[in-house]
C-alpha positions, -999 to +999 in steps of 0.1 A: -149-126+393-140-170+380-140-170+337-165-201+328-168-223+297-188-241+290-184-271+278-204-308+267-200-325+302-206-286+317-192-252+330-148-248+326-128-231+348-103-216+331-077-196+356-043-199+336-032-172+313-019-159+282-003-132+285+010-112+250+029-085+251+030-060+221+051-029+204+073-028+176+110-028+179+127-017+213+100-014+227+101-032+257+087-066+247+113-091+255+117-074+285+095-098+313+103-131+290+141-120+289+148-113+331+120-145+344+142-165+324+177-146+338+158-147+374+145-189+370+178-211+373+193-238+349+175-266+366+144-257+374+134-244+335+124-275+315+132-267+274+117-276+242+139-279+209+125-281+180+138-315+165+150-332+144+176-307+138+167-274+133+179-268+177+156-238+180+140-230+214+101-238+210+096-229+248+111-226+279+096-237+310+098-220+339+089-238+367+090-208+400+072-191+385+045-216+367+052-200+330+054-213+302+075-187+270+073-193+238+108-191+220+138-186+234+160-162+255+200-170+264+200-136+238+182-105+246+164-106+223+139-141+220+099-148+216+078-148+182+106-134+165+131-166+161+104-177+138+100-172+102+073-178+088+042-165+108+027-205+101+058-215+124+056-191+148+024-204+155+030-237+156+058-227+184+030-210+202+005-237+206+039-263+215+039-240+242+006-233+254-003-274+252+028-278+272+012-250+298-022-269+297-007-299+308+013-284+337-019-253+344+011-225+339+009-192+319+020-190+290+038-155+274+043-149+238+058-115+228+073-109+192+075-083+157+057-109+141+030-111+168+024-079+168+020-067+134-009-089+127-041-084+135-062-113+127-035-138+133-035-125+172-073-121+174-071-166+159-044-166+182-061-154+211-096-174+204-078-201+207-055-200+234-095-206+256-109-229+231-087-250+224-061-242+256-083-233+283-063-196+283-073-160+290-058-138+269-037-111+283-032-082+257-007-059+272+004-029+251+035-015+254+038+024+257+064+033+245+066+067+227+083+061+192+111+083+189+125+057+227+117+029+202+138+039+180+167+052+214+165+017+221+173+000+185+197+028+181+216+014+211+208-021+204+228-021+173+259-003+190+246+033+180+255+026+144+220+041+137+190+031+110+190+030+072+158+051+074+162+065+104+137+048+127+109+055+099+098+021+099+094+018+141+073+049+143+054+035+116+047+003+133+035+023+164+017+040+150-001+003+137+002-015+168-010+009+199-030+037+174-046+012+151-044-027+164-049-013+203-083-002+197-091-035+174-081-055+205-100-044+233-132-046+213-125-079+220-104-084+254-096-066+285-062-050+274-032-037+302-007-012+294+024-009+307+038+023+303+084+021+305+088+060+310+109+057+336+103+020+351+138+001+349+138-035+341+132-049+379+100-027+383+085-035+343+096-073+362+078-070+400+041-053+374+041-079+356+041-103+385+022-088+407-007-080+372-005-121+374-009-126+408-039-102+406-055-113+376-050-158+394-067-142+427-102-124+406-104-162+384-106-175+417-124-157+441 
């Protein structure tokens, strides 16, 4: 079903989407954008750096997938977490959304910074709709907290976590148990199960979702 917004000049069709992967550290939020980035040849990417001297990647356009991803993914973890404070992350999101609107592409944004803020997320979702013609699609990573701890510990080279992973468990509770039902009151949420799913399967699941939403939007 096509999504319509009323404007001063009449109805406006919204056929593109702002995907937001939500979860704690180690939940797999970066899997899809990271691997889409790696799958895209360098000559088919468009990279925008933040001027003048910080040289942080504001966003990357992946032309084969018609997607703009917030932040850089030269390392395994990127996205919104490379921008601190939150106001700076919002600037990066807005720059990426502007480019997505220009191209008629989708947007991907992910990061613990965004996952930690309910009111900030809802404000960003509203802005995506009203200012960039992008329909928000919150995607919650259904990764058990103990698995998140294991993933982070593995990423740290097995050094262990100072608090034994308690901060990760707490953040998982905040995102999954508290934020998910609150966001669901405003937007249809998607759940990505990660147990027993490898990287390629996760990417293909996302691409299938993207294709399905676009098909429904033009029906």
